ZAMARGU-4260 file (C-alpha; in steps of 0.2 Angstrom, whole numbers, plus 5000, padded with zeros to 4 digits):
<rodrens>
0) 4859/4598/5640 | 4863/4616/5639 | 4858/4622/5656 | 4875/4616/5662 | 4891/4625/5666
5) 4905/4622/5678 | 4922/4627/5685 | 4937/4623/5696 | 4954/4629/5701 | 4971/4622/5699
10) 4986/4627/5709 | 4987/4645/5705 | 5004/4654/5706 | 5004/4669/5717 | 5016/4682/5713
15) 5021/4693/5728 | 5030/4710/5726 | 5041/4714/5741 | 5045/4732/5743 | 5060/4740/5751
20) 5056/4746/5768 | 5069/4759/5767 | 5063/4777/5765 | 5069/4786/5750 | 5074/4804/5751
25) 5059/4815/5749 | 5058/4825/5733 | 5051/4842/5731 | 5032/4842/5729 | 5027/4847/5711
30) 5011/4854/5705 | 5000/4842/5697 | 4998/4844/5678 | 4981/4846/5670 | 4982/4834/5655
35) 4970/4846/5645 | 4983/4860/5647 | 5000/4852/5648 | 5001/4836/5638 | 5020/4834/5639
40) 5018/4817/5647 | 5006/4811/5634 | 5009/4808/5615 | 5014/4826/5608 | 5005/4821/5592
45) 4990/4815/5601 | 4989/4831/5611 | 4990/4842/5595 | 4977/4831/5586 | 4964/4833/5600
50) 4968/4852/5604 | 4953/4863/5601 | 4951/4882/5600 | 4933/4884/5603 | 4926/4885/5620
55) 4918/4870/5629 | 4899/4868/5627 | 4889/4876/5640 | 4883/4862/5652 | 4864/4859/5653
60) 4854/4847/5663 | 4852/4831/5654 | 4837/4820/5653 | 4835/4804/5663 | 4845/4791/5654
65) 4837/4776/5646 | 4844/4760/5650 | 4855/4752/5637 | 4849/4734/5635 | 4853/4718/5625
70) 4842/4704/5620 | 4841/4691/5634 | 4839/4672/5631 | 4824/4663/5638 | 4816/4679/5645
75) 4806/4693/5638 | 4815/4705/5649 | 4830/4715/5642 | 4848/4715/5649 | 4856/4730/5655
80) 4873/4734/5646 | 4887/4729/5657 | 4898/4740/5646 | 4901/4758/5653 | 4888/4769/5646
85) 4889/4787/5640 | 4875/4800/5639 | 4875/4811/5624 | 4877/4829/5628 | 4871/4843/5617
90) 4877/4861/5613 | 4859/4868/5613 | 4843/4868/5622 | 4833/4862/5607 | 4823/4846/5608
95) 4836/4834/5601 | 4833/4821/5615 | 4825/4809/5604 | 4842/4806/5596 | 4851/4805/5612
100) 4859/4788/5617 | 4863/4782/5634 | 4882/4779/5633 | 4891/4786/5649 | 4909/4789/5647
105) 4920/4775/5654 | 4932/4785/5665 | 4937/4773/5678 | 4948/4759/5675 | 4943/4742/5681
110) 4948/4736/5698 | 4965/4728/5697 | 4964/4709/5699 | 4979/4698/5704 | 4989/4696/5688
115) 4994/4680/5679 | 5012/4686/5674 | 5013/4671/5662 | 4999/4678/5652 | 5004/4687/5636
120) 4990/4698/5629 | 4997/4707/5614 | 4994/4700/5597 | 4996/4717/5587 | 5013/4713/5581
125) 5009/4695/5575 | 5011/4693/5556 | 4995/4698/5547 | 4996/4684/5535 | 4995/4671/5550
130) 4978/4678/5555 | 4971/4680/5537 | 4961/4664/5538 | 4953/4669/5555 | 4950/4687/5550
135) 4941/4682/5534 | 4927/4673/5545 | 4923/4690/5554 | 4905/4694/5554 | 4904/4713/5550
140) 4892/4724/5558 | 4886/4731/5541 | 4882/4713/5535 | 4871/4710/5550 | 4861/4726/5549
145) 4859/4725/5530 | 4851/4708/5531 | 4840/4713/5546 | 4822/4715/5541 | 4813/4714/5558
150) 4821/4728/5568 | 4813/4743/5558 | 4830/4751/5556 | 4831/4769/5551 | 4845/4781/5547
155) 4854/4789/5562 | 4854/4805/5552 | 4837/4810/5546 | 4844/4822/5533 | 4851/4807/5523
160) 4841/4799/5510 | 4851/4783/5510 | 4859/4774/5525 | 4877/4778/5527 | 4891/4765/5529
165) 4907/4769/5538 | 4923/4760/5544 | 4930/4759/5561 | 4948/4755/5564 | 4953/4743/5578
170) 4970/4742/5587 | 4978/4730/5575 | 4985/4730/5558 | 4970/4722/5551 | 4957/4731/5540
175) 4943/4741/5548 | 4926/4734/5551 | 4911/4742/5542 | 4896/4749/5551 | 4879/4756/5545
180) 4874/4771/5554 | 4856/4765/5558 | 4845/4765/5574 | 4833/4750/5577 | 4815/4753/5582
185) 4818/4746/5600 | 4833/4750/5611 | 4835/4732/5616 | 4840/4728/5598 | 4858/4730/5591
190) 4863/4748/5588 | 4878/4750/5577 | 4881/4769/5582 | 4882/4764/5601 | 4893/4750/5596
195) 4905/4762/5587 | 4906/4774/5602 | 4908/4760/5615 | 4922/4752/5605 | 4932/4768/5604
200) 4930/4770/5623 | 4936/4753/5627 | 4951/4754/5615 | 4955/4771/5623 | 4954/4765/5640
205) 4964/4748/5638 | 4975/4750/5624 | 4983/4767/5628 | 4993/4773/5643 | 4982/4783/5655
210) 4989/4800/5650 | 4984/4797/5632 | 4967/4789/5638 | 4962/4806/5646 | 4965/4815/5630
215) 4956/4803/5619 | 4941/4803/5631 | 4941/4822/5635 | 4923/4828/5638 | 4925/4841/5624
220) 4939/4836/5612 | 4939/4817/5614 | 4933/4807/5600 | 4917/4800/5608 | 4912/4817/5613
225) 4914/4823/5595 | 4904/4809/5589 | 4890/4812/5601 | 4889/4830/5597 | 4888/4826/5578
230) 4873/4814/5582 | 4864/4826/5593 | 4866/4840/5580 | 4862/4828/5566 | 4877/4833/5556
235) 4883/4818/5547 | 4899/4826/5540 | 4905/4830/5558 | 4902/4812/5563 | 4912/4805/5548
240) 4926/4818/5550 | 4928/4813/5569 | 4928/4794/5564 | 4941/4797/5550 | 4952/4807/5563
245) 4950/4792/5575 | 4955/4779/5562 | 4970/4789/5556 | 4976/4792/5574 | 4974/4774/5579
250) 4983/4768/5563 | 4997/4780/5567 | 5000/4774/5585 | 4999/4756/5579 | 5013/4760/5567
255) 5023/4769/5581 | 5020/4754/5593 | 5011/4764/5607 | 4997/4751/5609 | 5009/4736/5608
260) 5021/4743/5621 | 5006/4746/5633 | 4998/4729/5631 | 5015/4720/5633 | 5015/4727/5651
265) 4998/4721/5654 | 4993/4704/5660 | 4974/4706/5664 | 4958/4708/5653 | 4946/4719/5663
270) 4928/4713/5663 | 4922/4729/5654 | 4933/4725/5639 | 4929/4706/5639 | 4911/4710/5640
275) 4912/4722/5625 | 4921/4710/5614 | 4910/4695/5618 | 4894/4705/5616 | 4900/4711/5599
280) 4901/4693/5593 | 4885/4688/5602 | 4875/4702/5593 | 4882/4697/5576 | 4880/4678/5577
285) 4868/4673/5590 | 4855/4687/5592 | 4848/4686/5574 | 4843/4668/5579 | 4838/4670/5597
290) 4821/4664/5595 | 4828/4647/5591 | 4836/4646/5608 | 4820/4647/5617 | 4814/4630/5610
295) 4817/4617/5623 | 4807/4604/5633 | 4803/4611/5650 | 4805/4599/5665 | 4819/4590/5657
300) 4838/4591/5657 | 4837/4601/5641 | 4831/4617/5649 | 4841/4631/5643 | 4849/4647/5651
305) 4865/4657/5650 | 4877/4663/5663 | 4881/4681/5659 | 4898/4689/5658 | 4898/4696/5676
310) 4895/4679/5683 | 4908/4670/5672 | 4920/4684/5677 | 4917/4680/5696 | 4919/4661/5692
315) 4936/4664/5684 | 4942/4675/5699 | 4935/4663/5712 | 4943/4647/5704 | 4960/4656/5701
320) 4959/4651/5682 | 4975/4655/5674 | 4983/4654/5656 | 4991/4637/5660 | 4975/4629/5665
325) 4961/4619/5656 | 4943/4625/5658 | 4929/4613/5653 | 4910/4618/5652 | 4899/4603/5652
330) 4883/4609/5643 | 4890/4624/5635 | 4875/4631/5625 | 4881/4644/5613 | 4898/4644/5621
335) 4898/4660/5630 | 4908/4654/5646 | 4920/4645/5635 | 4924/4661/5624 | 4925/4672/5640
340) 4937/4660/5649 | 4949/4659/5633 | 4949/4678/5633 | 4950/4683/5651 | 4961/4669/5658
345) 4970/4665/5641 | 4967/4647/5646 | 4963/4632/5635 | 4944/4632/5635 | 4932/4618/5630
350) 4914/4616/5629 | 4902/4601/5625 | 4884/4604/5620 | 4871/4591/5616 | 4857/4601/5607
355) 4862/4604/5588 | 4856/4622/5586 | 4866/4628/5601 | 4881/4618/5596 | 4880/4626/5578
360) 4878/4643/5585 | 4893/4640/5597 | 4904/4636/5582 | 4898/4652/5573 | 4902/4662/5589
365) 4919/4654/5591 | 4924/4658/5573 | 4919/4676/5574 | 4926/4678/5592 | 4944/4672/5586
370) 4944/4684/5572 | 4937/4698/5583 | 4950/4696/5596 | 4963/4697/5582 | 4955/4713/5577
375) 4957/4720/5595 | 4975/4715/5595 | 4972/4702/5609 | 4979/4684/5611 | 4967/4671/5618
380) 4968/4653/5623 | 4964/4638/5613 | 4945/4636/5610 | 4938/4619/5608 | 4919/4614/5605
385) 4911/4597/5603 | 4893/4592/5600 | 4886/4577/5609 | 4882/4569/5626 | 4895/4575/5639
390) 4893/4559/5649 | 4899/4548/5635 | 4908/4559/5622 | 4926/4553/5620 | 4934/4571/5620
395) 4926/4574/5637 | 4932/4558/5644 | 4949/4563/5638 | 4948/4581/5645 | 4941/4577/5663
400) 4958/4570/5670 | 4967/4586/5665 | 4954/4599/5668 | 4957/4612/5681 | 4940/4620/5681
405) 4924/4611/5677 | 4908/4622/5675 | 4891/4614/5675 | 4875/4623/5676 | 4865/4609/5684
410) 4851/4620/5690 | 4837/4610/5681 | 4846/4593/5680 | 4837/4577/5685 | 4845/4567/5699
415) 4851/4553/5688 | 4861/4565/5678 | 4869/4573/5693 | 4874/4556/5699 | 4882/4552/5682
420) 4892/4568/5684 | 4898/4563/5701 | 4905/4547/5694 | 4914/4556/5680 | 4922/4567/5693
425) 4931/4552/5700 | 4944/4555/5686 | 4947/4573/5691 | 4964/4577/5698 | 4967/4582/5716
430) 4963/4601/5718 | 4952/4602/5703 | 4937/4614/5705 | 4919/4611/5700 | 4907/4626/5699
435) 4889/4621/5699 | 4872/4629/5702 | 4867/4614/5713 | 4879/4607/5725 | 4887/4590/5722
440) 4893/4590/5740 | 4882/4601/5752 | 4892/4612/5763 | 4895/4604/5780 | 4890/4587/5774
445) 4894/4574/5787 | 4902/4557/5783 | 4892/4542/5791 | 4893/4524/5789 | 4878/4525/5777
450) 4887/4537/5765 | 4906/4534/5768 | 4908/4526/5751 | 4899/4540/5742 | 4908/4549/5728
455) 4902/4566/5735 | 4914/4563/5750 | 4929/4567/5739 | 4923/4585/5737 | 4924/4599/5749
460) 4911/4612/5744 | 4909/4631/5748 | 4893/4640/5745 | 4894/4657/5736 | 4881/4670/5729
465) 4879/4678/5713 | 4871/4695/5711 | 4857/4702/5700 | 4860/4702/5681 | 4871/4687/5682
470) 4860/4674/5673 | 4848/4675/5659 | 4833/4667/5667 | 4830/4680/5681 | 4835/4697/5687
475) 4837/4691/5705 | 4853/4684/5713 | 4855/4667/5719 | 4868/4654/5725 | 4881/4643/5717
480) 4894/4631/5723 | 4913/4629/5721 | 4919/4612/5726 | 4937/4606/5726 | 4942/4588/5724
485) 4951/4583/5741 | 4967/4573/5739 | 4966/4555/5744 | 4978/4557/5759 | 4968/4571/5766
490) 4952/4561/5765 | 4960/4546/5773 | 4968/4556/5787 | 4951/4565/5790 | 4942/4548/5792
495) 4956/4542/5804 | 4955/4558/5815 | 4936/4556/5816 | 4938/4537/5821 | 4950/4541/5834
500) 4938/4554/5842
</rodrens>
């Protein structure tokens, strides 16, 4: 039963900042510094490293970008990348467009969400020995592509007789990850070169102060720009030189504590960063077996579909999920919502999946995801996955009373299963949230003599809408429902008021 997800919200703590209303003496206005010219506010070493003496490449009109796509479950359509994309630029007018990759620079930082001030993100300074067991389970990019016999992989540099393997450093003290510089035959398949550049962009945006980010992502001297030029010009030595310079620079700032200091003052994981990390894991553990996930019995509770990162992000925000909460996904499939909740909210996240293939892939994803978040220097919440029928599994029975958010994708569930879920929700604590594709308590439901004893009366539901690119089975948007369990006193008082009327 994997077409199932759910979510709810506990009592979230809202932190209010009160600013002094007294006006401060005005200071003389100073001219704004151009970070490319004056880098005194950024790392002096970083500014020196990125300085260039040659002129900026002459701009030219770029071809219409092709969509960056990823494999979609239960659909032949491909999924547009939710990670910021960057279009390769070229220094010449020669026809190098066949080698251009759609990877537009991620210049804008994510919209600021309400922070969970109890959330601790930074794991960079954790003892390396503590994480050795998890890191050893990492599925490296090079391992995936070296075993791929179906994507028609070719070298990213046509002048090379053999495929080149490189290393990419992440913002942690752990060893770098190995990548093969190859392109697949189809854009929807995994592309290691794109992965490298997107990873550097996300690290530069979210692990560095804004002043350093501007230098790292400079359109001329920044590392992504240097890598793109090397690819477009087909100069492998320039690509490896830029990548080596990035690795050395990142290792230096890790030792200096720059990234640790920045993360210690952060309490929120932006969607773009969470999406990037999750899809790295998905590409390495699930995508190679994607055909196995399409095998299900239509017209039964076993129909399979996935909620995509944008939708899960909205659920986390709508339910107020926080690091102190417990999230439970009933019918968790390959575990995507569970992993994203553990990363974005930092909460304890659990999933239960009946179908064995999905449950095994979920475990593989979780092993890589834990290791990968360590590699990114990020701390996540506890992840738990169990296999079995969520209506009877002993772990689910234990989790329901303390769950803050239940996610259940009941879009294709039969009435009997939805009724069984309602009975399970009797054990939820007051204020718990249930997120579902079909409502358990339709909005505006009226209590009558015929239904006054219905379990659905304990829920107050609100209809919401998700946009396109939110679920795996359609490009269109749709509706979902967030229900809250109403406290007993409120239900009784509501009945009393209606009887008095």
